[in-house]
C-alpha positions as CSV (number, residue, x, y, z in Angstrom):
1,X,35.5,-22.3,-3.4
2,X,33.0,-21.0,-1.0
3,X,33.7,-19.3,1.9
4,X,32.2,-17.8,5.2
5,X,33.0,-14.2,3.9
6,X,30.7,-12.5,1.5
7,X,30.7,-13.4,-2.5
8,X,29.2,-10.8,-4.3
9,X,27.6,-11.9,-7.8
10,X,25.6,-10.1,-10.1
11,X,23.7,-11.4,-13.3
12,X,21.2,-10.0,-16.0
13,X,18.9,-12.4,-16.9
14,X,17.7,-12.1,-20.8
15,X,13.9,-11.6,-20.0
16,X,14.4,-8.6,-17.4
17,X,15.8,-5.2,-17.8
18,X,16.9,-5.2,-14.3
19,X,20.2,-6.9,-12.6
20,X,19.9,-9.0,-9.6
21,X,22.6,-7.9,-6.9
22,X,23.3,-10.5,-5.0
23,X,25.6,-11.5,-2.1
24,X,25.9,-15.3,-1.1
25,X,26.9,-15.8,2.4
26,X,26.0,-17.9,5.4
27,X,22.7,-17.0,7.3
28,X,23.3,-15.1,10.8
29,X,21.8,-16.5,13.6
30,X,19.6,-13.1,13.7
31,X,18.2,-14.1,10.5
32,X,16.5,-17.6,11.1
33,X,13.1,-16.2,11.4
34,X,13.6,-14.7,8.4
35,X,14.7,-17.6,6.1
36,X,12.0,-19.6,7.7
37,X,9.5,-17.1,6.3
38,X,11.1,-16.9,3.3
39,X,10.8,-21.1,2.9
40,X,7.2,-21.1,4.2
41,X,6.1,-18.6,1.7
42,X,7.9,-20.2,-1.1
43,X,6.4,-23.8,-0.2
44,X,2.6,-22.4,0.4
45,X,3.0,-20.7,-3.4
46,X,4.7,-23.7,-4.9
47,X,3.1,-26.7,-3.2
48,X,-0.1,-25.2,-1.1
49,X,-2.7,-27.1,-3.4
50,X,-1.3,-30.3,-2.3
51,X,-2.0,-29.9,1.2
52,X,-5.4,-29.0,2.0
53,X,-4.8,-28.8,5.7
54,X,-2.3,-26.3,5.1
55,X,1.4,-26.9,4.6
56,X,3.1,-28.9,7.5
57,X,5.5,-26.9,9.6
58,X,8.9,-26.8,8.7
59,X,11.6,-28.3,11.3
60,X,14.9,-27.9,9.2
61,X,18.0,-26.8,11.2
62,X,18.7,-23.4,9.3
63,X,22.0,-22.7,10.9
64,X,24.2,-24.0,8.2
65,X,22.3,-22.2,4.9
66,X,23.6,-19.9,2.8
67,X,21.5,-17.6,2.1
68,X,21.0,-15.0,-1.1
69,X,20.7,-11.0,0.2
70,X,20.0,-8.6,-1.9
71,X,19.5,-4.7,-0.6
72,X,19.8,-5.8,3.0
73,X,16.6,-8.6,2.4
74,X,17.2,-12.4,2.2
75,X,15.9,-13.4,-1.1
76,X,16.9,-17.3,-1.8
77,X,18.3,-19.9,1.2
78,X,20.1,-23.7,0.0
79,X,21.1,-26.1,2.6
80,X,23.5,-28.7,1.9
81,X,24.6,-32.2,3.6
82,X,26.9,-34.3,2.7
83,X,26.6,-34.8,-1.2
84,X,23.7,-33.8,-1.3
85,X,21.3,-30.1,-2.0
86,X,18.4,-30.5,0.7
87,X,16.9,-27.3,0.1
88,X,16.9,-24.5,-2.5
89,X,14.4,-21.7,-2.5
90,X,14.2,-18.2,-3.7
91,X,11.4,-15.6,-3.4
92,X,8.9,-15.5,-6.7
93,X,10.1,-11.9,-7.1
94,X,13.7,-12.7,-7.6
95,X,13.5,-15.4,-9.9
96,X,15.1,-15.7,-13.3
97,X,17.5,-13.2,-11.8
98,X,20.5,-15.4,-11.0
99,X,19.7,-15.6,-7.7
100,X,19.0,-19.6,-7.8
101,X,22.2,-20.1,-10.1
102,X,24.3,-18.4,-7.6
103,X,22.9,-20.4,-4.7
104,X,23.3,-23.9,-6.7
105,X,26.8,-22.7,-7.5
106,X,27.5,-22.2,-4.2
107,X,25.7,-25.1,-2.8
108,X,27.4,-27.2,-5.6
109,X,30.8,-26.2,-4.3
110,X,30.0,-26.5,-0.6
111,X,29.6,-30.4,-1.8
112,X,32.7,-30.0,-3.6
113,X,35.0,-28.6,-1.2
114,X,33.7,-31.7,0.6
115,X,35.3,-33.9,-1.7
116,X,32.3,-35.5,-3.0
117,X,32.1,-36.1,-6.7
118,X,28.4,-36.8,-7.3
119,X,25.8,-34.1,-6.3
120,X,22.4,-35.4,-5.2
121,X,19.2,-33.5,-5.1
122,X,15.5,-34.4,-5.2
123,X,12.6,-32.5,-6.4
124,X,8.8,-32.9,-6.8
125,X,8.1,-34.6,-10.1
126,X,5.3,-32.2,-10.8
127,X,7.5,-29.1,-10.3
128,X,8.4,-29.1,-14.1
129,X,10.2,-25.3,-13.8
130,X,12.2,-26.5,-10.9
131,X,13.4,-29.6,-13.0
132,X,14.1,-27.4,-16.2
133,X,16.3,-24.9,-14.0
134,X,18.7,-28.2,-12.7
135,X,18.9,-29.5,-16.1
136,X,20.1,-26.6,-17.6
137,X,22.9,-26.7,-15.0
138,X,23.7,-30.2,-16.2
139,X,21.8,-32.2,-13.6
140,X,20.1,-35.4,-14.6
141,X,17.2,-36.9,-13.9
142,X,18.0,-40.6,-11.7
143,X,15.0,-42.0,-10.9
144,X,11.4,-41.6,-10.0
145,X,10.0,-43.0,-6.6
146,X,6.8,-41.6,-4.2
147,X,7.6,-39.5,-1.4
148,X,8.2,-41.4,1.5
149,X,5.7,-39.1,4.0
150,X,3.1,-37.5,1.4
151,X,3.3,-39.7,-1.6
152,X,3.4,-37.8,-4.7
153,X,6.2,-38.6,-7.2
154,X,10.0,-37.6,-6.2
155,X,12.6,-37.4,-8.6
156,X,16.3,-37.7,-7.2
157,X,18.6,-36.0,-9.5
158,X,22.7,-35.9,-9.7
159,X,25.7,-33.9,-10.9
160,X,28.7,-35.0,-12.0
161,X,31.0,-32.5,-10.1
162,X,34.5,-33.4,-11.9
163,X,33.4,-32.4,-15.3
């Protein structure tokens, strides 16, 4: 169960000799610019080649986002609505350290608290790393379709939260 109070978690990744001590909590209003910068950096890194004219400006309302904070810095962010994980981003230097896992678990918990049994998300088909990440946490690929604005292939994924 996620609350508006910080929830400290840590996990040692078998591939790394360090532990990521991370707190998952709601974003503070003063942190919204930091969240936007993190998302812009990750989108540019992961998807920048898809947008030769530059990555489109993000107009997402991050005021209800969950953030992963490590040593005072925002290192990840997740956003849900209804039964859907709309966004989940982790800075490059904090991947494979449990940050994504912690954000995903908190996002799933948020959806479950809204009394949804089935959770949804979508991922770009070419992002094999993200697809493997979600599959490792029992997410299933449901359908492939073209992105409504950009045309590249997207995959809807679902997870039964009652299991």
